[in-house]
N, C-alpha and C positions, 0 to 999 in steps of 0.2 A: 534353647534360645538366649541368647546374651541379656544381662540384666538391663541394658539401657532399651533394648527392643520390646520389652514388656510394656513400655509407657505408650507405644504407638498404637494408633487405632487398629480394628481388627483387618479393616479391608487393606491397611497399609502391610501390617504382618503378614499378610497372604501373598501379597504382590512380592514383598521382599524375600519370601521364602521360595516363591517360585523361581525369582530372579537367580538365587544362589543355586538352584538346583541345573539352571541353564548355564550358568558360568562355567567355562571350560577350566580345566585346573591351572594352566598357567596364568588365566586371569584373577584366579582366587588367592594366588600365592603372591602376597606383597613382594616377596625378594626378586621375583622372575620379572618386574616391571620396574623402572626406574621410580625412584621416589616423587611421589605427587602426580605420576602422571596416569589419566584415564581418558582413553578416547572413547567418545560416545558411539562413533560408528562401528567400533570393533566390539561392542557389547551387544549381547542379544535382546530381543524386544522386551523381555521381561525385566530385565536391568534397566533399560532405557525408561519404561513406563513406571516403574517404581520410584526412579531418579526425579521425573516429571512431577509425580504426585508429592513427594517428599519437597521438592522446590515450592510446589503451590502452596503446601501447607504452611512453610517458613515464610514465604513471600507472596502472599496471595495476588492473584492479578487483580488489577482494578477495572470495574465497569466502564465502558467508554461514555456512558451517559450521566451517572452519578458520582463518578471516581472512587466510589467506595470498593470494598473487597466484594467481587461478584459472589450472588446469591441465587439459585444454589451452586454448592460447589461443584466444580468440573465444567461449567459453562464458560463462555467467551463475553457474556452481557448478562446482566439480571433480568429474569424473566419478565417483571413488571416495566422494566425500563424500555425493553426493545420497541414497546408499542408508541414510544413517543418520539421516535425518528419518523420523520416525513418525508416518502419518497417523491418522486418527481414522476408525474402521471401525464396521460394525454390530455389535451393536445399539447405537443412539444413542437418545438421549433425544428424543421427538417435539417438544419446545418448544425448548430450547437446543442441542441437537446432540451433547453431552457422550457419550461412548461409556461404556455400561453393563457392568457386571459380569454381571448378570442377563439371561439371554436373554428372560426370560418379561415384564421389566418395560418399561412403555412410557416412563415419566419418572423423571428423577433424584430422589435425595431434594429437592434444592432446589425444583425446579419442581413436585413433588408437594406441598410444602409452602407455597409461595408464588406469589401471581398475578403474573405479569407483564404489563408494559403493551404490549410488542411482541407480534407475532404468531408469530414462529418463526425460528431462527436456526440457523446452522452455523458450524462452524470447520474448519480443514485439518489443524493438528499437534497433538499432545499437547503441552502447557506444557513438561513435563520435556525433551522432544528439543530444542527450540529456544529455551531460555531465554537462554543465552548471546548467541544469534543477535540476540534482541530487544532485550537489554540494549545491544550494540554498535550496534544500527540506532537506537535512541532517544537514546543518550547518547554514543556515541563517534564520531558525524557518518559513520556508514557509510551514506551515503544510496544508494550504488549496490546495495547489497542489495534495494532497491525492485523491480530490474528482474527478478530470479529470484522474488521473493516475489510480485510481481503476476503473473508467468507461471504460477506454480504454482496462486495461487488461481483464475485463469481455468481453467485446464487441468482443475482436479480438481474445482471448484464453480460452473464456468459455466454448465452446463446446468440446474443448480439454480435459479440466479439469474436466469437467463432465464423460468424456469417461473413465476416471480414477476410478470413483465411490468411490472418498476419503471420510474417515470418517470424516475428519478435516484439516482445514488449519492452518500449524504451523509457525508462522513466526520467522527469525531468532533473537535471543535474543541480545542486547547489556548487557554489564556488568552493574551493577547498578551503578557503580560511572560514567560511561559514559552516561548513561542516565539520570542521575541526572543533569549532566552538560548541556544535550542538552534538556533535557525537555520533551522528548518523544523519541519512538523508530520508525522510519520510515518505517520499515518491517511490524510492528505491524499496523500503519495506512493504509498501503496498503492491508493487510490482510483483515482489518477491512471492508474497502471499497469493496473489492473482496467478502468476504464472505456474505455480506448483499443484493449484486445484485445476486449471484448464490444461495443463501440459504444453503450456507455451513457452519457449527459450525467453530470459530476459537478459536484455544487452545493457548491463549497466554502464559499462564503459565506452559505449559508442559514441556518446555524445558528452562533451565537457563544457563547464559554464566558465569561461576564459576571462569574463568580466564580472567584479563584485559589483553588481547591480544594487541600486536603493529597492527597499521593499516595494512592490508594486502597490500596495495598499495605501502608500504616502501619496501616490501620484494620481493624476486625472488624465483624461482624453488622451492628445497627442503624446504629452510627457511620459505615458507609458508604454507607447512605440519607441521613442527616441532613447528611453532608458534601455531598451532591449537590442539596440542595433549593435552587431557586432560581439554580442553577450556569449553566443555558443560556436563550437566548433566540433565537426566530427573527428576523432582522435582513431579511430578504428577503421581507417580506409580501406583496408583489406578485407573488410566484413561487408559482402555484397547482398542487400537486402531490398524486396520489392514492395512489400507491404510491412507497414508497421503501425501500432498502436502507443502512442505516446500516453504516459500515465501521469497525472498530477494530482494534488489534493483539491484544488479550487480552481473554478474556471469563472473569470468574471467578465472580459472584455474579449479575451481570447489574445491578448496581445504576446504571453508568453506562448502560448502552443505555436501560434503563427510564426514567431522567431526561431522556434525549435525546428518547425516543419519546413521554413525555408531553406535552412542548413542542409537538412535530410534530403531535400527535394535537389539541391545542388550538388550531392553525392552520388545521386542516381537513384533515390527511393521513388517509386512512381504512386504510390498510394498512401496517405497518411491520415491516421484516424487518432482520436484522443476519447479516452474515459477519464473523468474525473470524480472524486468523491463527492464533492458538492457544487451548487451553482446556484447563481443569483436568479431573480426572478425576470421572466420577458414580458414584454408588453404587447 
């Protein structure tokens, strides 16, 4: 064992040792690969596992709730923090999935007074309990949150999603300028994790945001709908989809989902559902 490897924890030494045994001769010999090149998909599972462990030790993932390094090591959320997240429960609005106060009601106030373009949707958490998590996920570079959030969506809403028999998951796109500033699209990260766990294709390039709109949180009522007129466009018109699930982080009034669903219906999509990470309260 090399001198610098003696400082590693026992479990990491074991993983590294296993990885070395699994590495083919061409991979172990530096001179047979271009300098600095390591393709993860070309490495055996033992090497990839050791790499992930080492990365987590050097750059520990943050808990989506408290934003501290996750405890215990190896999880995607702190054990004591997971119970702080409040899931949407019955009774729910039969259209958008908001939790209702009146057990005898079928629809929330919004859905009872407005016709939506989409067929049906659901969300996992109340917005109040996860507001700070979503803020850091979107604006503070906490991409690692997607691992837990995608897993939570799959475990809690996976059966519902499968019952819709979707051809693809379609994340709500960001305008290219906003995505360049942020570095990623949080809805795309969620869709990627969800699609991987449920075995459903993700069509990130199917829909584009061609209008750099104002943030919806800055607007009210009709201004939200006007803000999104002609905001989306189908850019993969050679892809024929019959049923899709739109993925977004927050559902408020449904204006964003409706605007995206309208463009998808124009392209021939027959059934449009949505899944959101969080949703507000229904009346």
